[in-house]
C-alpha distance (Angstrom), angle and dihedral (degrees) to the residues before:
residue distance angle dihedral
M1 . . .
P2 3.84 . .
D3 3.77 121.4 .
I4 3.79 112.6 -96.2
I5 3.79 96.9 -164.9
E6 3.77 119.6 50.4
G7 3.75 121.5 -142.0
P8 3.79 124.5 -116.2
P9 3.78 117.7 -67.7
G10 3.75 114.7 -86.6
R11 3.78 126.9 -124.7
E12 3.79 90.2 -100.0
D13 3.82 90.7 65.8
R14 3.78 112.1 95.6
L15 3.79 122.4 -127.6
P16 3.80 118.8 -125.7
P17 3.80 114.3 -95.1
W18 3.79 114.3 -78.5
P19 3.84 95.6 -114.5
R20 3.80 89.6 59.1
R21 3.83 91.9 48.1
L22 3.80 90.1 47.6
M23 3.80 90.3 49.3
W24 3.81 90.5 54.2
F25 3.80 91.2 49.1
V26 3.81 92.8 50.2
A27 3.81 91.9 45.5
L28 3.80 92.2 51.0
A29 3.82 92.3 46.0
L30 3.81 92.7 50.2
G31 3.79 91.7 44.2
G32 3.79 91.8 51.4
S33 3.80 91.7 47.5
A34 3.80 91.5 49.0
A35 3.80 91.9 49.3
T36 3.81 91.3 49.0
A37 3.80 91.7 48.8
A38 3.81 91.3 48.5
V39 3.80 91.8 52.1
A40 3.81 92.1 45.4
Y41 3.80 94.0 50.5
G42 3.79 90.7 42.9
L43 3.80 91.7 53.8
R44 3.80 90.5 44.6
A45 3.80 91.0 53.6
L46 3.80 91.7 44.0
L47 3.79 93.7 50.9
K48 3.84 93.5 37.3
L49 3.79 96.3 -136.9
């Protein structure tokens, strides 16, 4: 029976180029900040502070 789950990548596997990894980091940071701001403003409007 073949393995369903693959193991972790080995050292011979190459990482994506650093600009692409940096782009993902920036996108996730901005997305998290935007989600936090949306929740904060939503709660502020809901509680009318």
